[in-house]
C-alpha positions in Angstrom: 83.8 42.6 99.5 81.7 44.4 96.8 81.1 42.3 93.7 83.4 43.0 90.9 81.9 42.8 87.3 84.2 43.0 84.3 83.1 42.6 80.7 85.1 41.6 77.7 84.4 42.3 74.0 86.2 41.8 70.8 85.9 40.2 67.4 85.8 36.4 67.0 89.1 34.6 67.7 90.6 37.7 69.3 91.5 35.8 72.5 88.6 36.7 74.8 88.0 33.2 76.0 91.7 32.7 76.7 92.0 35.9 78.6 88.8 35.3 80.6 89.9 31.9 81.5 93.3 33.1 82.7 91.7 35.9 84.8 89.2 33.5 86.3 92.0 31.1 87.2 93.8 33.9 88.9 90.8 34.9 91.0 90.0 31.3 91.8 93.5 30.8 93.2 92.8 33.6 95.6 89.7 31.6 96.8 87.2 34.0 95.3 83.9 32.7 93.8 83.9 33.4 90.0 81.0 33.4 87.6 81.4 33.7 83.9 78.4 34.8 81.8 78.8 34.1 78.0 76.5 35.9 75.6 75.4 33.7 72.6 73.8 36.2 70.2 73.5 33.7 67.4 71.9 31.0 69.6 74.3 28.4 68.4 75.7 27.0 71.6 74.7 23.4 72.3 74.4 22.1 75.8 72.6 18.8 75.6 71.9 16.2 73.0 68.9 14.3 71.7 68.5 11.0 73.6 69.7 12.2 77.0 67.2 12.5 79.8 67.9 16.2 80.5 67.2 16.9 76.8 63.9 15.1 77.0 63.0 17.0 80.2 63.9 20.3 78.5 61.9 19.4 75.4 58.8 18.9 77.6 58.9 22.6 78.3 60.1 22.4 81.9 63.0 24.3 83.4 65.7 21.7 84.1 68.5 21.6 86.6 71.0 18.8 86.4 73.0 18.1 89.6 76.1 15.9 89.6 79.0 15.5 92.0 81.0 18.1 90.1 78.6 20.6 88.7 75.1 22.1 88.5 73.6 23.0 85.1 70.5 25.0 84.7 68.5 25.0 81.4 65.9 27.6 81.0 63.4 28.5 78.3 63.2 32.1 79.6 65.2 34.6 77.6 67.0 36.4 80.5 68.5 39.7 79.8 72.0 40.4 81.3 70.6 42.5 84.1 68.5 39.5 85.4 71.5 37.3 85.0 73.7 39.7 86.9 71.1 39.7 89.8 71.4 35.9 89.9 75.2 36.4 90.2 75.1 38.0 93.7 76.5 34.8 95.3 79.8 35.4 93.5 82.8 37.7 94.2 83.7 38.2 90.6 81.5 38.2 87.5 83.2 38.1 84.1 80.9 38.8 81.1 81.9 37.8 77.6 80.1 39.8 74.9 77.2 42.4 75.0 79.6 45.1 74.0 77.0 48.0 74.3 76.1 47.2 77.9 77.4 49.8 80.3 79.9 47.7 82.3 83.6 48.2 83.0 84.9 46.6 79.8 88.2 45.4 78.2 88.2 45.0 74.4 90.4 42.2 73.2 92.1 42.3 69.8 94.3 40.0 67.8 96.3 41.3 64.8 94.0 44.3 64.1 92.2 46.9 66.2 88.4 47.5 65.5 87.6 51.0 66.6 83.9 50.2 66.8 84.6 48.7 70.2 86.2 51.9 71.6 82.9 53.6 72.5 82.1 50.9 75.1 85.7 50.1 76.3 87.7 51.2 79.3 90.8 49.4 78.2 92.2 47.2 75.4 94.2 44.0 75.5 96.1 41.9 72.9 98.3 38.8 73.0 100.4 39.9 70.1 101.5 43.0 68.2 98.6 44.6 66.5 98.3 47.1 63.7 96.1 50.2 63.7 94.6 51.4 60.5 
């Protein structure tokens, strides 16, 4: 099976995470391997905290991989662009990308309450959980 990549864009609190989670769950129930790539343009996501060993390792400047019985987490100092990240995703059947609205990928724009036409240039489809108004 050829890898399927679908991107999702939309304003904050538009329902992107909810939609991506539901779609991922559907594919996982079909025994497909799913990767979700989340873009963090404001660099505000926090993954580890001061005092933890993995935090200390990362602060040392090393690349850090944390293995546990239920997950593997990779912390990197390298700023990987989406194309490099997608190359790393080749082990997966489905790759769902949140954000990066100008990247040329099949894309669904998600809206809540109001449509923002600035997303249309890069969208193949739109989605909403509720009735939305159009200016």
